[in-house]
C-alpha positions in Angstrom: -16.0 -1.0 9.2 -14.4 -1.0 5.8 -11.7 1.4 4.5 -12.1 3.4 1.3 -9.6 3.1 -1.4 -8.8 6.8 -1.2 -8.0 6.5 2.5 -5.6 3.7 1.8 -3.9 5.7 -0.9 -3.7 8.8 1.2 -2.1 7.0 4.1 0.5 5.4 1.8 1.3 8.7 0.2 1.7 10.4 3.6 4.4 7.8 4.5 6.0 7.6 1.0 5.4 11.0 -0.6 7.2 10.1 -3.9 5.1 6.9 -4.3 3.0 6.0 -7.3 0.0 4.3 -5.8 -2.8 2.4 -7.4 -5.6 0.8 -5.4 -8.2 -1.6 -6.8 -11.2 -2.8 -4.8 -11.2 -6.5 -5.8 -14.8 -7.4 -4.7 -16.5 -4.0 -4.4 -17.0 -4.7 -0.7 -14.4 -2.2 0.7 -12.6 -5.1 2.4 -10.5 -6.7 -0.3 -8.0 -4.6 -2.2 -5.0 -4.9 -4.5 -2.4 -2.2 -4.1 0.6 -1.3 -6.4 3.1 0.9 -4.7 6.2 2.2 -6.5 8.7 4.3 -4.6 12.4 5.1 -4.7 12.4 4.5 -0.9 12.3 0.8 -1.7 15.6 0.8 -3.5 18.1 -1.6 -1.8 15.4 -3.1 0.4 14.1 -6.6 0.3 10.5 -7.3 -0.8 9.6 -8.0 2.8 11.1 -4.7 4.0 9.2 -2.9 1.2 5.9 -4.5 2.3 6.6 -3.7 6.0 7.0 0.0 5.0 3.6 0.0 3.4 2.0 -1.9 6.3 3.5 0.6 8.7 1.9 3.4 6.6 -1.5 1.8 7.3 -0.9 2.3 11.0 -2.3 -1.0 12.3 -5.4 -1.0 10.0 -4.4 -4.3 8.3 -6.5 -7.1 9.8 -8.9 -4.6 11.3 -10.7 -2.2 9.0 -8.7 -3.6 6.1 -9.1 -7.4 5.8 -7.2 -8.3 2.7 -4.5 -6.4 0.7 -2.8 -8.0 -2.2 0.4 -5.9 -2.3 2.8 -5.4 -5.1 5.8 -3.1 -4.6 8.4 -1.9 -7.1 11.4 0.5 -7.4 11.1 3.1 -10.2 13.3 2.1 -13.2 15.2 5.4 -12.9 15.9 5.2 -9.1 
């Protein structure tokens, strides 16, 4: 069972309300996505910690409904 891009975006925005989120379906199969997430919450955190926050937002769906997520995280320039 695949996840919809909108569901991924919604889950990330629930956990990180200030986030700018872009989701791209890489293969059109609902299993392989690229995500760009920009949030002031990431300020001062390592890249690994930033990614962990996003994965936590997906509540265990990584590796199950969501098979592959190419994740890019960033801190807003004005944060």
